[in-house]
LOROZA-790549 format. One record per atom (N, C-alpha, C): chain; residue number from 1; x, y, z; residue in three letters. Coordinates in steps of 0.1 Angstrom, whole numbers, plus 2048, in hexadecimal, padded with zeros to 3 digits. Example, Ala and Ser with C-alpha at 12.3 -4.5 7.8 and 13.67 -1.06 7.14 Angstrom:
<sites>
ch, i, X, Y, Z, aa
A, 1, 884, 7C7, 84E, ala
A, 1, 87B, 7D3, 84E, ala
A, 1, 884, 7DF, 84E, ala
A, 2, 880, 7EA, 847, ser
A, 2, 889, 7F5, 847, ser
A, 2, 881, 800, 84F, ser
</sites>
This chain:
<sites>
ch, i, X, Y, Z, aa
A, 1, 5E4, D4A, 978, met
A, 1, 5DF, D56, 974, met
A, 1, 5D6, D5B, 981, met
A, 2, 5D1, D68, 984, tyr
A, 2, 5CB, D6C, 98E, tyr
A, 2, 5B9, D6B, 987, tyr
A, 3, 5B6, D69, 994, asn
A, 3, 5A7, D65, 98F, asn
A, 3, 59F, D71, 994, asn
A, 4, 599, D7D, 98D, phe
A, 4, 594, D85, 992, phe
A, 4, 588, D85, 98F, phe
A, 5, 582, D8B, 99E, lys
A, 5, 571, D88, 9A2, lys
A, 5, 568, D8E, 992, lys
A, 6, 56C, D9A, 991, asn
A, 6, 564, DA9, 98C, asn
A, 6, 56F, DAF, 982, asn
A, 7, 56C, DB3, 97C, lys
A, 7, 56D, DBE, 972, lys
A, 7, 579, DCA, 977, lys
A, 8, 571, DD0, 986, lys
A, 8, 576, DD9, 988, lys
A, 8, 582, DD7, 992, lys
A, 9, 581, DC9, 995, thr
A, 9, 58F, DC6, 99C, thr
A, 9, 59C, DC2, 990, thr
A, 10, 597, DBD, 988, met
A, 10, 5A2, DBC, 97B, met
A, 10, 5A7, DCB, 973, met
A, 11, 59F, DD1, 976, lys
A, 11, 5A3, DE0, 970, lys
A, 11, 5AA, DE8, 97B, lys
A, 12, 5A8, DE8, 981, lys
A, 12, 5B5, DEC, 98D, lys
A, 12, 5C3, DE2, 98F, lys
A, 13, 5BE, DD6, 98B, phe
A, 13, 5CF, DCF, 98B, phe
A, 13, 5D4, DD2, 97C, phe
A, 14, 5CD, DD6, 972, phe
A, 14, 5D3, DD8, 964, phe
A, 14, 5D9, DE6, 964, phe
A, 15, 5D1, DED, 96E, ile
A, 15, 5D6, DFF, 971, ile
A, 15, 5E2, DFE, 974, ile
A, 16, 5E4, DF9, 97F, leu
A, 16, 5ED, DF2, 988, leu
A, 16, 5FB, DED, 985, leu
A, 17, 5F9, DE5, 97B, thr
A, 17, 606, DDE, 97A, thr
A, 17, 606, DE8, 96C, thr
A, 18, 600, DEF, 963, leu
A, 18, 606, DF7, 95A, leu
A, 18, 60F, E06, 961, leu
A, 19, 609, E09, 96B, leu
A, 19, 60F, E13, 973, leu
A, 19, 621, E12, 975, leu
A, 20, 61F, E00, 97A, leu
A, 20, 628, E01, 982, leu
A, 20, 631, DFC, 975, leu
A, 21, 631, DFB, 96B, ser
A, 21, 639, DF4, 95D, ser
A, 21, 63D, E06, 958, ser
A, 22, 635, E12, 958, ile
A, 22, 63C, E1C, 955, ile
A, 22, 645, E20, 95D, ile
A, 23, 642, E21, 96B, leu
A, 23, 64D, E25, 976, leu
A, 23, 659, E19, 974, leu
A, 24, 65B, E10, 971, cys
A, 24, 665, E09, 96F, cys
A, 24, 66B, E0C, 962, cys
A, 25, 666, E0E, 957, val
A, 25, 669, E16, 94E, val
A, 25, 673, E24, 94B, val
A, 26, 66B, E2C, 953, lys
A, 26, 66D, E3D, 957, lys
A, 26, 67C, E3C, 95E, lys
A, 27, 67E, E32, 969, thr
A, 27, 688, E2E, 971, thr
A, 27, 693, E2B, 967, thr
A, 28, 692, E20, 960, met
A, 28, 6A2, E19, 959, met
A, 28, 6A0, E2A, 94D, met
A, 29, 69C, E34, 94A, val
A, 29, 6A0, E3B, 942, val
A, 29, 6A4, E48, 94E, val
A, 30, 6A1, E47, 954, ala
A, 30, 6A7, E54, 962, ala
A, 30, 6B4, E4D, 966, ala
A, 31, 6B7, E41, 964, gln
A, 31, 6C9, E3D, 967, gln
A, 31, 6CE, E41, 95F, gln
A, 32, 6CA, E43, 952, val
A, 32, 6D7, E47, 947, val
A, 32, 6E0, E57, 949, val
A, 33, 6EA, E55, 94E, glu
A, 33, 6F0, E60, 94E, glu
A, 33, 6FA, E62, 93A, glu
A, 34, 6F9, E70, 93B, ile
A, 34, 701, E76, 930, ile
A, 34, 708, E80, 934, ile
A, 35, 715, E7F, 92D, asp
A, 35, 721, E8D, 92C, asp
A, 35, 724, E90, 921, asp
A, 36, 726, E9F, 91A, cys
A, 36, 725, EA2, 913, cys
A, 36, 72F, EAB, 915, cys
A, 37, 73F, EAC, 90F, ser
A, 37, 74A, EB8, 910, ser
A, 37, 748, EC1, 90B, ser
A, 38, 73D, EC6, 902, ala
A, 38, 73C, ED0, 8FA, ala
A, 38, 733, ED9, 8FF, ala
A, 39, 737, EE6, 902, pro
A, 39, 72D, EEE, 909, pro
A, 39, 722, EED, 8FF, pro
A, 40, 713, EF2, 903, gly
A, 40, 709, EF6, 8F9, gly
A, 40, 706, EE8, 8F4, gly
A, 41, 70B, EE0, 8F4, ile
A, 41, 709, ED1, 8EA, ile
A, 41, 6FC, EC4, 8F4, ile
A, 42, 6F1, EC9, 8F1, glu
A, 42, 6EA, EBF, 8F9, glu
A, 42, 6EA, EB4, 8F6, glu
A, 43, 6E8, EA8, 8FE, val
A, 43, 6E8, E9E, 8F6, val
A, 43, 6D9, E95, 8FD, val
A, 44, 6D1, E8C, 8F7, lys
A, 44, 6CA, E8A, 900, lys
A, 44, 6C5, E7C, 8FA, lys
A, 45, 6C7, E70, 904, tyr
A, 45, 6C5, E63, 902, tyr
A, 45, 6B6, E60, 8FE, tyr
A, 46, 6B1, E55, 8F3, lys
A, 46, 6A5, E55, 8ED, lys
A, 46, 6A1, E48, 8F4, lys
A, 47, 6AA, E3C, 8EB, arg
A, 47, 6A4, E2D, 8EF, arg
A, 47, 6AF, E21, 8EC, arg
A, 48, 6AD, E19, 8EF, ala
A, 48, 6BB, E0E, 8EC, ala
A, 48, 6B2, DFE, 8EB, ala
A, 49, 6B5, DFA, 8DE, phe
A, 49, 6AC, DED, 8DC, phe
A, 49, 6B7, DE5, 8D8, phe
A, 50, 6B6, DD8, 8DE, leu
A, 50, 6BD, DCD, 8DE, leu
A, 50, 6B5, DC5, 8D1, leu
A, 51, 6B8, DC4, 8C4, his
A, 51, 6B4, DB5, 8BB, his
A, 51, 6BA, DA7, 8B7, his
A, 52, 6BC, DA3, 8C1, gly
A, 52, 6C5, D90, 8C0, gly
A, 52, 6D0, D9D, 8C5, gly
A, 53, 6D6, D95, 8BD, lys
A, 53, 6E9, D9B, 8BE, lys
A, 53, 6ED, DA8, 8BB, lys
A, 54, 6E2, DB9, 8B9, thr
A, 54, 6E5, DC3, 8B3, thr
A, 54, 6E0, DCE, 8BF, thr
A, 55, 6E4, DD2, 8C6, ala
A, 55, 6E0, DDC, 8CF, ala
A, 55, 6E0, DE6, 8C2, ala
A, 56, 6D9, DF4, 8C8, thr
A, 56, 6D7, E05, 8C3, thr
A, 56, 6CE, E0B, 8CD, thr
A, 57, 6DB, E16, 8CF, ile
A, 57, 6DB, E1D, 8D4, ile
A, 57, 6D8, E2D, 8CF, ile
A, 58, 6C9, E32, 8D2, his
A, 58, 6C4, E40, 8CB, his
A, 58, 6CB, E4C, 8D7, his
A, 59, 6CF, E56, 8CE, phe
A, 59, 6D2, E61, 8D5, phe
A, 59, 6CD, E70, 8CC, phe
A, 60, 6CC, E7C, 8D1, thr
A, 60, 6CF, E86, 8CC, thr
A, 60, 6D3, E8C, 8CF, thr
A, 61, 6DC, E99, 8C9, leu
A, 61, 6E7, EA4, 8CD, leu
A, 61, 6E3, EB7, 8C7, leu
A, 62, 6DF, EBA, 8D0, thr
A, 62, 6D8, EC7, 8CD, thr
A, 62, 6E5, ED2, 8CA, thr
A, 63, 6E2, EDB, 8C3, asn
A, 63, 6F2, EE6, 8C1, asn
A, 63, 6EC, EF0, 8C8, asn
A, 64, 6EC, EF4, 8D1, asn
A, 64, 6E8, F02, 8DB, asn
A, 64, 6F7, F0A, 8DD, asn
A, 65, 6FF, F09, 8D3, thr
A, 65, 709, F14, 8D3, thr
A, 65, 708, F23, 8D0, thr
A, 66, 6FE, F24, 8C9, gly
A, 66, 700, F32, 8C1, gly
A, 66, 702, F33, 8B9, gly
A, 67, 70A, F21, 8B2, lys
A, 67, 713, F25, 8A9, lys
A, 67, 711, F1B, 8A0, lys
A, 68, 711, F1A, 88E, asp
A, 68, 714, F0E, 885, asp
A, 68, 71D, F07, 88A, asp
A, 69, 71F, EFA, 88B, leu
A, 69, 72B, EF3, 88B, leu
A, 69, 728, EE7, 87D, leu
A, 70, 737, EE7, 87D, asn
A, 70, 73F, EDC, 876, asn
A, 70, 743, ECD, 87C, asn
A, 71, 73D, EC6, 883, ser
A, 71, 749, EBF, 88B, ser
A, 71, 74B, EB0, 885, ser
A, 72, 751, EA9, 88A, arg
A, 72, 756, E9D, 889, arg
A, 72, 753, E96, 88C, arg
A, 73, 74F, E8B, 88A, leu
A, 73, 752, E7E, 894, leu
A, 73, 759, E73, 893, leu
A, 74, 763, E6D, 89D, glu
A, 74, 770, E68, 89E, glu
A, 74, 76D, E5B, 8A3, glu
A, 75, 775, E56, 89E, ser
A, 75, 77A, E43, 89F, ser
A, 75, 783, E44, 8A7, ser
A, 76, 793, E4C, 8A5, ser
A, 76, 79F, E4A, 8A5, ser
A, 76, 7A0, E4B, 8B8, ser
A, 77, 7AF, E43, 8B8, glu
A, 77, 7B2, E43, 8C0, glu
A, 77, 7BA, E54, 8C5, glu
A, 78, 7BC, E5C, 8BD, gly
A, 78, 7C6, E62, 8BD, gly
A, 78, 7C3, E72, 8C3, gly
A, 79, 7B3, E73, 8C6, thr
A, 79, 7B0, E7D, 8CD, thr
A, 79, 7B6, E7F, 8DF, thr
A, 80, 7B8, E8A, 8DD, lys
A, 80, 7BC, E8E, 8EC, lys
A, 80, 7AE, E93, 8F2, lys
A, 81, 7A9, E8A, 8F8, ser
A, 81, 79C, E8E, 8FF, ser
A, 81, 799, E81, 906, ser
A, 82, 793, E85, 914, glu
A, 82, 78A, E7A, 91B, glu
A, 82, 786, E68, 916, glu
A, 83, 782, E6F, 90A, val
A, 83, 77C, E63, 904, val
A, 83, 789, E5F, 8F7, val
A, 84, 791, E58, 8F6, gln
A, 84, 799, E57, 8EA, gln
A, 84, 792, E4C, 8DE, gln
A, 85, 783, E4A, 8DC, lys
A, 85, 780, E40, 8D2, lys
A, 85, 776, E3D, 8D3, lys
A, 86, 76A, E3C, 8C8, ala
A, 86, 75F, E34, 8CE, ala
A, 86, 762, E29, 8D2, ala
A, 87, 755, E2A, 8E0, glu
A, 87, 759, E19, 8E4, glu
A, 87, 750, E18, 8EE, glu
A, 88, 747, E0B, 8F2, ala
A, 88, 740, E04, 8F9, ala
A, 88, 744, DFB, 902, ala
A, 89, 73C, DFB, 910, tyr
A, 89, 73D, DF1, 91B, tyr
A, 89, 730, DEF, 921, tyr
A, 90, 72A, DE1, 920, asp
A, 90, 720, DD8, 926, asp
A, 90, 720, DD7, 930, asp
A, 91, 718, DD4, 935, asp
A, 91, 713, DCF, 944, asp
A, 91, 718, DBE, 945, asp
A, 92, 71F, DBA, 942, glu
A, 92, 726, DAC, 93F, glu
A, 92, 732, DAC, 93C, glu
A, 93, 739, DB4, 93B, gly
A, 93, 749, DBF, 93C, gly
A, 93, 74F, DBD, 92C, gly
A, 94, 747, DBB, 921, asn
A, 94, 747, DBB, 91A, asn
A, 94, 74F, DC7, 912, asn
A, 95, 756, DC7, 908, tyr
A, 95, 75A, DD7, 8FD, tyr
A, 95, 75D, DD3, 8F0, tyr
A, 96, 756, DE0, 8EF, tyr
A, 96, 753, DE7, 8DD, tyr
A, 96, 75B, DF1, 8DF, tyr
A, 97, 75E, DF0, 8D2, asp
A, 97, 765, DFC, 8C8, asp
A, 97, 762, E00, 8BE, asp
A, 98, 75C, E0A, 8B3, val
A, 98, 761, E0B, 8A6, val
A, 98, 76E, E01, 89E, val
A, 99, 777, DFE, 8A5, asn
A, 99, 782, DF9, 89F, asn
A, 99, 781, DF0, 89B, asn
A, 100, 77C, DE6, 8A5, ser
A, 100, 776, DDA, 8A4, ser
A, 100, 76C, DD7, 896, ser
A, 101, 767, DDE, 894, gly
A, 101, 75A, DDB, 887, gly
A, 101, 74F, DD5, 88F, gly
A, 102, 749, DD8, 8A0, lys
A, 102, 73E, DCD, 8AA, lys
A, 102, 739, DDD, 8A8, lys
A, 103, 740, DE7, 8A7, met
A, 103, 738, DF4, 8A9, met
A, 103, 737, E03, 8A0, met
A, 104, 729, E06, 89E, thr
A, 104, 727, E16, 892, thr
A, 104, 722, E24, 89A, thr
A, 105, 728, E2C, 896, val
A, 105, 720, E37, 89A, val
A, 105, 71A, E40, 88F, val
A, 106, 711, E46, 88F, arg
A, 106, 708, E4C, 889, arg
A, 106, 706, E58, 890, arg
A, 107, 70B, E68, 88B, val
A, 107, 705, E6F, 892, val
A, 107, 701, E7B, 87C, val
A, 108, 6F4, E7E, 881, ala
A, 108, 6F0, E87, 875, ala
A, 108, 6F8, E7D, 867, ala
A, 109, 6FB, E84, 85B, asp
A, 109, 6FF, E7C, 853, asp
A, 109, 70E, E76, 855, asp
A, 110, 70F, E74, 860, ala
A, 110, 720, E6F, 860, ala
A, 110, 71F, E61, 869, ala
A, 111, 727, E5C, 862, lys
A, 111, 729, E4C, 867, lys
A, 111, 735, E48, 86A, lys
A, 112, 738, E44, 875, ile
A, 112, 748, E3C, 875, ile
A, 112, 747, E2B, 87A, ile
A, 113, 74D, E21, 875, ala
A, 113, 74F, E17, 879, ala
A, 113, 756, E0B, 878, ala
A, 114, 767, E15, 878, gly
A, 114, 771, E0E, 878, gly
A, 114, 77B, E17, 87E, gly
A, 115, 78A, E12, 879, arg
A, 115, 796, E18, 87F, arg
A, 115, 798, E26, 877, arg
A, 116, 79E, E2C, 87F, tyr
A, 116, 79F, E37, 882, tyr
A, 116, 795, E46, 874, tyr
A, 117, 786, E44, 877, gln
A, 117, 782, E4B, 870, gln
A, 117, 77F, E59, 874, gln
A, 118, 77D, E60, 86B, ala
A, 118, 775, E6F, 870, ala
A, 118, 76C, E72, 863, ala
A, 119, 75D, E72, 869, arg
A, 119, 754, E7A, 861, arg
A, 119, 74C, E86, 867, arg
A, 120, 74D, E92, 85A, ser
A, 120, 747, E9D, 85F, ser
A, 120, 737, E9B, 85E, ser
A, 121, 72F, EA5, 863, phe
A, 121, 726, EAB, 865, phe
A, 121, 722, EB8, 86A, phe
A, 122, 718, EBE, 861, ser
A, 122, 714, ECD, 865, ser
A, 122, 70C, EC6, 86D, ser
A, 123, 70E, ED3, 876, phe
A, 123, 705, ED5, 881, phe
A, 123, 701, EE5, 887, phe
A, 124, 6F5, EE9, 880, pro
A, 124, 6F4, EF8, 880, pro
A, 124, 6EE, EF8, 88B, pro
A, 125, 6EC, F05, 88F, asn
A, 125, 6E9, F08, 8A1, asn
A, 125, 6D9, F08, 89E, asn
A, 126, 6D5, F05, 8AD, glu
A, 126, 6C6, EFF, 8AF, glu
A, 126, 6C1, EF8, 8AA, glu
A, 127, 6C9, EEC, 8A3, ile
A, 127, 6C6, EDE, 89C, ile
A, 127, 6C8, ED3, 8A7, ile
A, 128, 6C0, ECD, 8A4, thr
A, 128, 6BE, EBF, 8AA, thr
A, 128, 6C5, EB6, 8A1, thr
A, 129, 6D0, EAE, 8A3, val
A, 129, 6D2, E9E, 897, val
A, 129, 6D3, E95, 8A2, val
A, 130, 6D2, E85, 897, lys
A, 130, 6CB, E7A, 89D, lys
A, 130, 6DB, E76, 89F, lys
A, 131, 6DA, E6A, 8AA, gly
A, 131, 6E8, E61, 8AB, gly
A, 131, 6E4, E57, 8AC, gly
A, 132, 6EC, E48, 8A8, val
A, 132, 6EB, E3E, 8AA, val
A, 132, 6F7, E38, 8AB, val
A, 133, 6F4, E2F, 8B7, val
A, 133, 703, E27, 8B8, val
A, 133, 6FB, E19, 8B6, val
A, 134, 703, E0E, 8AE, thr
A, 134, 700, DFE, 8AA, thr
A, 134, 70C, DF7, 8AC, thr
A, 135, 708, DF0, 8B6, ile
A, 135, 714, DE4, 8BC, ile
A, 135, 70F, DD2, 8B8, ile
A, 136, 712, DCF, 8B1, lys
A, 136, 714, DC2, 8AC, lys
A, 136, 719, DB8, 8B8, lys
A, 137, 714, DA9, 8BA, asn
A, 137, 717, DA1, 8BC, asn
A, 137, 718, DA2, 8CD, asn
A, 138, 70D, DA6, 8D0, val
A, 138, 70C, DAA, 8E0, val
A, 138, 708, D99, 8E2, val
A, 139, 710, D98, 8F4, asp
A, 139, 70D, D8E, 8F9, asp
A, 139, 6FD, D8B, 901, asp
A, 140, 6F8, D82, 8FF, glu
A, 140, 6E4, D7E, 8FF, glu
A, 140, 6E4, D83, 90E, glu
A, 141, 6EF, D87, 917, tyr
A, 141, 6E9, D8A, 925, tyr
A, 141, 6EC, D97, 928, tyr
A, 142, 6EC, DA3, 920, val
A, 142, 6F5, DB1, 924, val
A, 142, 6E4, DB6, 921, val
A, 143, 6E4, DBD, 92E, thr
A, 143, 6D7, DC5, 930, thr
A, 143, 6D9, DD2, 92E, thr
A, 144, 6E7, DD3, 92C, ser
A, 144, 6EA, DE7, 92D, ser
A, 144, 6F6, DE7, 929, ser
A, 145, 6FA, DF8, 924, phe
A, 145, 707, DF7, 923, phe
A, 145, 70B, E01, 92D, phe
A, 146, 713, DFC, 934, thr
A, 146, 719, E06, 940, thr
A, 146, 71D, E18, 939, thr
A, 147, 728, E15, 930, arg
A, 147, 72F, E23, 927, arg
A, 147, 72B, E21, 919, arg
A, 148, 726, E2F, 916, ile
A, 148, 72C, E30, 906, ile
A, 148, 731, E3B, 906, ile
A, 149, 73F, E3B, 8FA, ala
A, 149, 745, E46, 8FA, ala
A, 149, 745, E49, 8EC, ala
A, 150, 745, E57, 8E3, ile
A, 150, 749, E5A, 8D7, ile
A, 150, 750, E69, 8DA, ile
A, 151, 757, E67, 8D5, pro
A, 151, 760, E73, 8D0, pro
A, 151, 75D, E7D, 8C7, pro
A, 152, 75E, E87, 8C8, phe
A, 152, 75E, E93, 8BB, phe
A, 152, 767, E9C, 8BB, phe
A, 153, 762, EA1, 8B1, arg
A, 153, 772, EAC, 8AE, arg
A, 153, 76C, EB6, 8A5, arg
A, 154, 778, EC3, 8A9, asn
A, 154, 76F, ED1, 8A0, asn
A, 154, 760, ED1, 8A5, asn
A, 155, 75F, ED5, 8B1, phe
A, 155, 74E, EDA, 8B6, phe
A, 155, 74E, EE8, 8B0, phe
A, 156, 754, EEF, 8AE, asp
A, 156, 755, EFE, 8A9, asp
A, 156, 762, EFB, 8A0, asp
A, 157, 760, EFE, 895, thr
A, 157, 76B, F01, 889, thr
A, 157, 76F, F0F, 889, thr
A, 158, 768, F19, 88B, thr
A, 158, 76A, F28, 88A, thr
A, 158, 774, F2A, 894, thr
A, 159, 773, F27, 8A1, asp
A, 159, 782, F2C, 8A7, asp
A, 159, 785, F20, 8B4, asp
A, 160, 781, F16, 8AE, asp
A, 160, 785, F07, 8B4, asp
A, 160, 787, F08, 8C5, asp
A, 161, 77C, F0D, 8CA, ser
A, 161, 77C, F0C, 8D7, ser
A, 161, 777, F01, 8DB, ser
A, 162, 770, EFA, 8D5, tyr
A, 162, 76B, EE7, 8DB, tyr
A, 162, 778, EDF, 8DA, tyr
A, 163, 77A, EE4, 8D2, gly
A, 163, 783, ED9, 8C9, gly
A, 163, 77D, ECE, 8CC, gly
A, 164, 787, EC2, 8D5, val
A, 164, 785, EB2, 8D4, val
A, 164, 77C, EB3, 8DB, val
A, 165, 770, EAA, 8E0, gly
A, 165, 764, EA7, 8E8, gly
A, 165, 75F, E9B, 8E6, gly
A, 166, 756, E97, 8EF, tyr
A, 166, 752, E8B, 8F0, tyr
A, 166, 742, E8F, 8F4, tyr
A, 167, 73A, E81, 8F6, asn
A, 167, 72E, E7C, 8FA, asn
A, 167, 72E, E6F, 902, asn
A, 168, 730, E6C, 90C, ile
A, 168, 72E, E65, 911, ile
A, 168, 71B, E61, 919, ile
A, 169, 718, E57, 915, leu
A, 169, 70D, E51, 91B, leu
A, 169, 70F, E44, 925, leu
A, 170, 708, E43, 931, lys
A, 170, 70C, E3B, 93C, lys
A, 170, 6FB, E31, 93D, lys
A, 171, 701, E24, 941, asn
A, 171, 6F5, E23, 947, asn
A, 171, 6E7, E1D, 93D, asn
A, 172, 6EA, E1D, 930, ile
A, 172, 6E1, E18, 926, ile
A, 172, 6D9, E0D, 92A, ile
A, 173, 6CB, E0B, 92D, pro
A, 173, 6C6, DFE, 92F, pro
A, 173, 6BF, DFB, 91D, pro
A, 174, 6C2, DED, 91E, leu
A, 174, 6BF, DE8, 911, leu
A, 174, 6B2, DE0, 911, leu
A, 175, 6A7, DEA, 908, leu
A, 175, 69D, DDC, 902, leu
A, 175, 69C, DD5, 8FE, leu
A, 176, 697, DC7, 8FD, arg
A, 176, 69D, DBE, 8F7, arg
A, 176, 68D, DBB, 8ED, arg
A, 177, 693, DBF, 8DC, asp
A, 177, 68B, DBF, 8D5, asp
A, 177, 686, DAE, 8CD, asp
A, 178, 67C, DA9, 8D6, leu
A, 178, 679, D99, 8CE, leu
A, 178, 672, D99, 8C4, leu
</sites>
């Protein structure tokens, strides 16, 4: 341990350490990339934790389309979109999807956790809804998810202008919850 000669030196060391820690956390969050195919839908990454072998990734969706939407959270492979099903890849090369039972996705009051499911959720204009991805049996060496993809359908039920869509979160760092 360090041998500080006075409190002033110890205080400077503590402040410098704190500032560097904050910078590191901000750098980790800044690397997160988000791709949303639906115009007017804003996606924000919040946080991701690994507790034991279970990862939880938190995000929000905000409807800025000018319309109340009744969207569906998709898990099936039948979508005609860049994203075929809810799936994730980690930095150790492991693959997870909802069909395997290792991954669940919740958005607002909709949840998918298995094969060929679609769950609707109300998504009023100018409202933010919470999303959570839970991934089980995560390898102990995983430090991030390189890609998490979530397909949606019916972003606009009145004229189907958005049809099938998706959200992709990339480079999600995991904080270990000990």
